[in-house]
N, C-alpha and C positions, 0 to 999 in steps of 0.2 A: 695423684694425691694433691698436687698443686691446683689442678683444675677444680677438684672438689672443694678445696679451701676458698677459691675465688667465688664459687657458687654459694658457699656457706656465708661469706661476708655479704654478698649481694642480698641474699634472702633475709639474713639477720637485720640488715638495714631496713628492709621493707616491713618486717615484723615490728621493729622498734618504733618506726614512724606511725604504724597503724595503732599500736598500743598508746602512743602519746596522744594521737587524735581521739582515741576512745576515752582516755582519762579526762581530756579537756571537755569532751561532750558530756560525759557523766557528771563532772563537776558543775558545768553550766546548767544542766537540767536540775541538779540538786539545789543549787542556789536559787534558781527561778522558782522551783517548787516551794522552798521555804518562804520566799518573798510573797508568793500568792497565798500561802496559808496565813502569813501575817496580815495580808490585806483583808482576807475574809474575817479573821478574828477581830481586827481593829474596826472595820467598817460595819460589820453585821452583828457582832456580839458586844464589844465594849462600848461602841458609840450608840447602839440602839437600846441599851439597858442601863440600869443604875450600876455604878462601879462594883459594888459588892456582889450583886446578882451576876454580873458578867464574869467575875472571877470564879464564882461557883460553877458556872457553865463550863469554863475553861478547865477546872479541876476534873469534872466528870468527863469532858471531852478527852483530856489527856489520858485518863485511865483506860478509856476504850481504845485510843490510838496506840498506846504502849502495848496493850494486850494483843492487838492485831499486827502492829508493825515494828514494835521494839522500842528500846529506851530512848531513841532519838527524838521521841515525841513527848518527853517529860514536860511537866508544867513549866519549869524554868526555861526549857528550850522553846516552848511555844511563845513565851514572852520575848525571848530573843528574836523570834521570827517577826513578832509585832514591831520590835525596835528596828529590825531590818527594813520593814516596810515604811516606818516613820521617817527614817533618815535618808533613804535612797529612793530615787524615783526609778521607774522601769528602765529607762535608757542607761542610767548609771549602773544598775544591777547587771544588765546585759553586758556592758563594757567590762565591768569588774570580773564577772564570771568567765567571759571569753578571754580575759587577760590573765587567767590562771590564779586568781585570788580564791582561795578555798573558803569554805564556811568558817573555819577556825580563824583565818585571816580577818574575815569580815566581822567576826565577833569582837576581835581586838580593836578594830577601827571604829565600829558604829557607836561605841559608847564615848567617843571623843565629842565634847559638846560643840566646839567651834567648827562650823561647816568647812571653812577654808583649811583648817588644820587637818580635818578628816579627809578632805580631798587631796591634800598634800601627801599624806601617808599612803592613801590608796594608789595614787598616781606613781609615787616613787617605788612602792612595793612591786607594782607591775613592771615598771621600767627597768628596775635593777634585779628583778626576780628574787626578792627577799623570801627566805623561809619564814615560818611563823616565829621562830626564835630570833631571827635577825630583826623582824618587825618589832617584836617586844623590846629588843635592845635599843632600837632607834627611838621608840616612844619613851623608854625609860631614861635615856640620856638627853631627852628634850631636843632632838635633832631639829624639829621645825623652828623652835625658838632660837636656835643657834645659827640658823641660816640668815644670810643677808636679806633674803626674800621676805621673811616674816616682819621686817622693819619697814617694808614698802606699803603703799596704799593698797587697799583691798582689790581694786580694779587691776592693779599691776600683778598681784599674786594670782588672781583668777586667770589673767591672760597668759602668764608664764606657764601655769599648769596646763592650760588648754593647748598651748603650742607643744608642750612635751607630749601630751596624749596624742594629738592629731598629726604632728609633724616630726616627732622625735627630736625636737630642737630644745636643747637645755640652755637656759640663760646663765650668765655668770653669777647672778644673785642666788640661783638655786644651788650652785656648786660651792660657793664660798660660805664659810661659817666662822663664828667666834663666840665662845672659845672652842678649841678642839679638845676632845677628851683623850686621856691616856689610860683610862681605867683598864683596858684589856691588855696593856703592855706587859709582857712577861720578861723582865730583865734577868738574864742568866749569864753565867761565866762562859760565853761562847764567842769572845772576841778573838780576832785573828791578829796578824802581825802589823796591823795598822796602828796609827797613833791614837792618843786618847780621844780626840775629837771624832775621828772616824769610827771608833768603837761605839761611841754614844749615838752618832748618826745612824750607824748600822741598825741599832735597835729601833730608832725612830722611823726608819723606813717602813717597818711593819704597820705603824700607826698611819703613815701617809697612804699606804696601800688600802687602808680601810675607808678612805674618803669617799669612795664610790666605784662601782664596777666599770664606769666609762673611763677611768684613769688608766693609762698604759705607762708603765715605768720605762723611762728612757735611759737613765744612768745616774750615778752619784759621783760627786767631785768631777763634774764634766768640765774639761779644760777648754777655754777660749783664749785666743791670742790677739792682742791689740797692740800694733806697733812694737812687736818683740817683747811685750809684757804679758805674762801669764796670769789668768784669773780662773777661779774654779767655782762652778755653780754647785752648791751642796747637793741638791736633788733636782732632777729634771723629769717632768712627766708630759704626756700628751693626752688631752681630753678629747675623746673621739666625737662626742656629740657637739661640743663647742668648736671642735676643730682648731684647738689652740695649744701651743706649748705652754706649760705651766712651770715657772721657776719657783722652787721652795728654798728659801734661805733661813737657816736655823740660827737663832741667837740664844745664848745662855745668859744674857743680860737684859736689862730693861731696854725697850725700843728707844733708839736715838735717831734724830733727823738724818744723820749721815747714812744710816742703813737704807733709807729710801734712795739716795743717790747711787749706792752700790747696786741695788736691784734694778734701777732704771738703766744703768749701764748694761746689765745682762740682757734685759728684755729688748733694748734697742739694738744690741748686737745680734740677737737671735732674729729680730724682725728684718734686719738687713741681710743676714748671711745664712739663715737656717730655716726659712719658711718654704713650704711647698705650695704649689698652685692650689687655690681653694682654701688655704688656711686663713684663719683670722689672726690678728696681732697677738703676740704672746702676753701673758699676764704673770704677775709675781705675787707670791704669798710670803710674808715675813712672819715666822713663828717665834714668839718670845715669851718669857715667863710673865712679863708685866709691860703695860703701856700706859702713857699719860694721854688721856682722851683729848685734853686741851691742845697738846702738841700735834696729835694726829689730825684734829680739826683744822688747825692753822696751816698744816701742810696741804690741805685741800685734796686729800686722797680719794674722796668720793668721786672726783672727776678723772682720776687716773686709773691705770691698769695695775695698781699695786694695792694689795689688801694686807692689813696688819691684824694678826690674830694672836690670842694668848692661849696658853695651856690652862687646863684646870689645875690651879696651883696646889690644891691639897694632894692630888695624885703626884704631881711633879716633885713636891717636897718629900714624899715618901719613897719614890722609886728612883728618881734621877740621882740623888746622892749615893745610893747603893750601886748604881751603874758606874759612877765615877770611881768609887772606892774599889770595886771589883776590877775595873779597867786599869787603875793605877797599880794594884797588886800584881795583876797579870803582866803588865809591862815591866815592872821591877824584876819579877821572876825571870822573864825572858832576857832582860839586860844582864842580870847576874849570871844566867846560864851561858850567855855569849862570852862574858868575861872569863868564866871558868874554862870554856873551850879554848879561848885565845891563850890563856895562861898555860894550858896543857900543851898547846902547840909550840910555845916558846921553850 
């Protein structure tokens, strides 16, 4: 029986890998097919005739194709194929299709007007294996505009995206963003026996884990000792592609200059005591509800390894007070319960 189970696992793995290869091949052929159809319609029908006459030809063509091959060749979908041809060249389509971007992914991406923004979402969707729903969510929350990379010169943006595609090397500017969104946070009464701050941080961990699939969670309230003094890092991550430890310091007040010194202490300690061979220097992210841009500029943080980012304040105002209220209530109940137990023992 055990021998049969071993053979079953071995053959199952072979079948799964073959199916995955088949799905990739089918998707690649489908996308390339649509790109070529778009090329023919664009170059031989629309460009060779007056616009209205060309549209009339496409309507007739669509009816015949639908009758023969199904609804995938509707008039609107044929124009989607034209758009696909217009915004992607042949090399980009081959890379996107082989990178497991489906036709539905590409329909979401190709109507983004800015070429660099379009390239950003296509590259990140491949790198992080986003589902169509995840892609929609990233576009809807303006992920590109919130990254540090979007504020850089166009040549820098193009180079960083090319390095990610070709070398799987992710720059710090691609990872860091401001503001961070809390829209998906689901704050519930699920706090444990930690104090109020830990209860809030526990909920925010879910948000931090959504920053990207290359983040690996190391720990929360990570203790470091400096000359017999204890310090605690709120959240510690490791980014696999950057090969860097990432310190997350949570503040529930407006950013203050002294916060920078606190995080500098943490990342300098990690650089000295907790780096592995091949790692790059640690970086720090300070998350706070509000920051003064003039103060941040004077601190010259652009040249440091510390990033200051805000929460989307409308979401914070709605959900964070509820978390605080729930945590306080839960802690008071547990305190009263402990007192009742102690009194019974007396």
